[in-house]
C-alpha positions as CSV (number, residue, x, y, z in Angstrom):
1,M,4.0,0.2,17.6
2,A,7.4,1.9,16.7
3,I,6.3,2.7,13.2
4,A,3.2,4.5,14.5
5,R,5.5,6.6,16.7
6,E,7.6,7.4,13.6
7,A,4.5,8.5,11.7
8,A,3.4,10.7,14.7
9,E,6.9,12.3,14.8
10,L,6.7,13.2,11.2
11,L,3.2,14.6,11.5
12,V,4.0,16.7,14.6
13,A,7.3,18.0,13.0
14,H,5.6,18.8,9.7
15,K,2.1,20.1,10.6
16,P,-0.3,20.8,9.4
17,A,-1.0,17.8,7.1
18,T,-3.5,17.2,4.4
19,V,-5.1,13.7,4.4
20,L,-6.0,11.9,1.2
21,T,-8.4,9.0,1.6
22,G,-9.9,6.2,-0.5
23,A,-12.1,3.2,-0.1
24,G,-9.8,1.5,2.4
25,V,-10.7,4.0,5.1
26,S,-14.4,3.1,5.0
27,V,-14.1,-0.7,4.8
28,D,-14.6,-1.1,8.6
29,S,-17.8,0.9,8.3
30,G,-19.3,-1.8,6.1
31,V,-18.7,0.0,2.8
32,P,-17.3,-2.6,0.4
33,D,-15.2,-1.9,-2.6
34,F,-17.8,-1.6,-5.3
35,R,-15.6,-3.7,-7.6
36,S,-14.9,-6.5,-5.1
37,P,-16.8,-9.8,-5.0
38,G,-20.2,-9.0,-3.6
39,G,-19.8,-5.3,-4.5
40,I,-22.6,-3.3,-6.0
41,W,-21.2,-3.6,-9.6
42,E,-22.0,-7.3,-9.6
43,E,-25.7,-6.3,-9.7
44,F,-25.5,-3.0,-11.5
45,E,-23.3,-2.6,-14.6
46,P,-21.8,0.9,-14.3
47,D,-22.2,1.7,-18.0
48,E,-25.9,0.9,-17.8
49,Y,-26.8,2.7,-14.6
50,A,-24.1,5.1,-13.4
51,T,-23.2,7.3,-16.3
52,A,-24.5,10.8,-17.1
53,E,-25.8,9.4,-20.4
54,A,-27.7,6.5,-18.7
55,L,-29.3,9.0,-16.2
56,A,-30.4,11.3,-19.1
57,F,-31.7,8.4,-21.3
58,D,-33.5,6.4,-18.6
59,P,-33.6,8.0,-15.2
60,D,-36.0,5.4,-13.8
61,K,-33.4,2.7,-14.5
62,S,-30.6,4.7,-13.0
63,W,-32.6,5.3,-9.9
64,A,-32.9,1.6,-9.2
65,F,-29.1,1.7,-8.7
66,F,-29.1,5.0,-6.8
67,A,-31.7,3.6,-4.4
68,A,-29.5,0.6,-3.6
69,L,-26.6,3.0,-3.1
70,F,-28.6,5.2,-0.7
71,D,-29.9,2.1,1.2
72,L,-26.2,1.2,1.8
73,L,-25.1,4.8,2.8
74,R,-27.9,5.4,5.3
75,T,-26.9,2.4,7.4
76,I,-23.2,3.2,7.9
77,R,-21.4,5.1,10.6
78,P,-17.8,6.4,11.0
79,N,-15.3,3.9,12.2
80,E,-12.1,4.2,14.2
81,A,-10.1,5.5,11.2
82,H,-12.6,8.4,10.5
83,R,-12.6,9.3,14.2
84,A,-8.8,9.3,14.4
85,I,-8.5,11.6,11.4
86,A,-11.0,14.0,13.0
87,D,-9.0,13.8,16.3
88,L,-5.9,14.8,14.3
89,E,-7.7,17.8,13.0
90,G,-8.8,18.7,16.6
91,L,-5.2,18.4,17.7
92,G,-4.1,20.9,15.0
93,V,-2.1,18.3,13.1
94,V,-4.5,18.0,10.1
95,R,-6.0,21.0,8.2
96,S,-7.9,19.3,5.3
97,V,-9.2,16.0,4.1
98,V,-9.4,15.2,0.4
99,T,-11.5,12.1,-0.1
100,Q,-12.4,10.0,-3.1
101,N,-15.3,8.5,-1.1
102,I,-19.0,9.6,-1.4
103,D,-20.1,8.3,2.0
104,G,-19.9,11.5,4.0
105,L,-18.3,9.7,6.9
106,H,-15.5,12.2,7.4
107,Q,-18.0,15.0,8.1
108,A,-20.0,12.7,10.3
109,A,-16.8,12.0,12.3
110,G,-16.2,15.7,12.8
111,N,-13.8,16.8,10.1
112,R,-14.7,20.4,9.1
113,D,-12.7,20.9,5.9
114,V,-13.5,18.0,3.6
115,I,-12.9,18.1,-0.1
116,E,-15.0,15.5,-2.0
117,Y,-13.6,14.6,-5.4
118,H,-16.7,12.5,-6.3
119,G,-19.4,14.4,-4.4
120,G,-21.4,13.1,-1.4
121,P,-24.7,11.8,-0.2
122,A,-26.7,14.9,-1.2
123,L,-29.4,15.5,-3.8
124,L,-30.1,18.1,-6.4
125,C,-32.6,18.9,-9.1
126,I,-31.4,18.4,-12.6
127,G,-33.8,21.0,-13.9
128,C,-33.5,24.0,-11.6
129,G,-30.3,23.0,-9.7
130,A,-31.9,23.3,-6.3
131,A,-30.6,21.4,-3.4
132,V,-33.0,18.7,-2.2
133,A,-33.2,18.0,1.5
134,G,-34.0,14.3,1.1
135,L,-36.4,11.8,-0.3
136,T,-39.6,10.8,1.4
137,P,-40.0,7.0,2.2
138,T,-42.6,6.9,-0.6
139,Q,-40.1,8.4,-3.1
140,L,-37.4,6.0,-2.0
141,E,-39.6,3.0,-2.2
142,A,-40.7,4.0,-5.7
143,A,-37.1,4.5,-6.7
144,R,-36.2,1.0,-5.6
145,L,-38.9,-0.2,-8.0
146,G,-37.6,2.0,-10.8
147,T,-39.4,5.3,-10.7
148,A,-37.1,8.3,-10.5
149,P,-38.1,10.9,-7.9
150,R,-38.9,14.4,-9.2
151,H,-38.6,17.9,-7.8
152,S,-41.5,20.3,-7.4
153,C,-40.5,21.9,-10.7
154,G,-41.1,18.5,-12.4
155,A,-37.5,17.7,-13.2
156,V,-35.7,14.5,-12.1
157,I,-33.7,14.6,-8.8
158,R,-30.2,13.1,-8.9
159,P,-27.5,12.4,-6.3
160,A,-24.8,15.0,-6.1
161,V,-22.1,12.6,-7.1
162,V,-19.7,12.5,-10.0
163,L,-21.0,9.8,-12.4
164,F,-18.9,7.9,-14.9
165,G,-18.1,10.2,-17.8
166,E,-18.4,13.4,-15.7
167,E,-15.5,15.6,-14.7
168,I,-14.2,16.1,-11.2
169,P,-15.6,19.5,-10.1
170,P,-12.9,22.2,-10.8
171,E,-13.5,23.7,-7.3
172,A,-12.6,20.4,-5.7
173,M,-9.5,20.1,-7.8
174,R,-8.5,23.7,-7.0
175,R,-9.1,23.3,-3.2
176,S,-7.2,20.0,-3.0
177,L,-4.1,21.5,-4.8
178,E,-4.2,24.6,-2.5
179,A,-4.6,22.3,0.6
180,V,-1.5,20.3,-0.3
181,Q,0.5,23.4,-1.2
182,A,-0.4,25.0,2.2
183,S,0.4,21.8,4.1
184,H,3.8,20.5,5.3
185,S,3.0,16.8,5.0
186,L,0.5,14.5,3.3
187,L,-1.1,11.5,5.0
188,V,-2.5,9.0,2.4
189,V,-4.9,6.4,3.8
190,G,-6.6,3.5,2.1
191,T,-6.0,4.4,-1.5
192,S,-3.6,3.5,-4.3
193,A,-4.5,6.9,-5.9
194,Q,-3.9,5.7,-9.4
195,V,-6.6,7.9,-10.9
196,W,-6.0,11.6,-11.5
197,P,-6.3,14.1,-10.0
198,A,-5.7,12.2,-6.7
199,A,-2.7,10.5,-8.3
200,G,-0.9,13.9,-8.6
201,L,-1.2,14.9,-4.9
202,P,1.5,12.6,-3.5
203,Q,3.9,13.6,-6.2
204,L,3.1,17.3,-5.6
205,A,3.7,16.9,-1.9
206,A,7.0,15.1,-2.4
207,Q,8.2,17.7,-5.0
208,Q,7.6,20.5,-2.5
209,G,9.5,18.7,0.2
210,S,6.5,17.6,2.3
211,P,6.9,14.1,3.7
212,V,4.3,11.6,2.4
213,I,3.1,9.0,5.0
214,E,1.1,6.1,3.5
215,I,-1.2,3.7,5.3
216,N,-2.4,0.8,3.2
217,L,-2.6,-3.0,3.3
218,E,-0.2,-3.4,0.4
219,E,2.4,-1.5,-1.6
220,T,1.0,1.0,-4.1
221,P,2.4,3.5,-6.7
222,I,2.4,6.0,-3.9
223,S,5.0,4.0,-2.0
224,R,7.8,5.4,-4.1
225,Y,7.0,8.9,-2.9
226,A,6.5,8.0,0.7
227,A,8.9,9.0,3.5
228,L,7.1,6.3,5.5
229,S,4.8,3.4,4.4
230,I,2.8,1.5,7.0
231,R,1.2,-1.8,6.0
232,G,-2.0,-2.3,8.0
233,R,-5.7,-1.5,8.5
234,A,-6.5,2.2,8.8
235,G,-8.8,1.5,11.8
236,E,-5.9,-0.1,13.7
237,V,-3.0,2.1,12.7
238,L,-4.5,5.6,12.9
239,P,-5.7,5.4,16.6
240,E,-2.2,4.4,17.6
241,I,-0.8,7.4,15.7
242,V,-3.3,9.6,17.5
243,W,-2.2,8.2,20.8
244,Q,1.4,8.9,20.0
245,V,0.6,12.5,18.8
246,R,-1.3,13.2,22.0
247,R,1.7,12.0,24.1
248,M,4.1,14.2,22.1
249,L,1.8,17.3,22.4
250,G,1.0,16.7,26.0
251,R,-2.7,16.4,25.2
């Protein structure tokens, strides 16, 4: 694939890269777009279940949704796209991953510096702020039936994700900007990045002279900033890029 070789040449010539990922990188792991037909929003209306206000007003109702989300996340595994991005880090081509996903699959694949805009599959106590190791099977079954799990302090436990109406953590924003500024290229995979702050990263990279490489099934607003746009599935394109990078580096 000639275009994969072109992408590899850009990445090797302009390393290290930061990677920006979205829902498209996890599709092959069985994580559907929540808004697509059959997605989780067909059953759970976001405004009723997945806002900070909904959680505060009726945590039991919100946990019916969170339980369905955790049931999905605990069954999935990294796919070829995640593994390829981890391989690029191991080859010294990628320094950081900025993701809009909450599935934790980049870490599971082996990436070490992952910046999560929307949080991940962790738990914390709303009352005391303590990290919670996990739910017992009894707690999870009760949550499926609409009873929110509680911490030993008595307060409700919540997922460590950014709910609708909440701000992106300032630390994640700061780290993502620093990552792009410290990189010499930006690889954008499986996202149209139309929502800020992710939307600003391709523009920032282009403005500082770092080539933007885009992998997506269709044209996106990022395409106008891209030095190279590849139309295809991340799980098919990225392993080919890794193969080309290994060949160029003699690895």
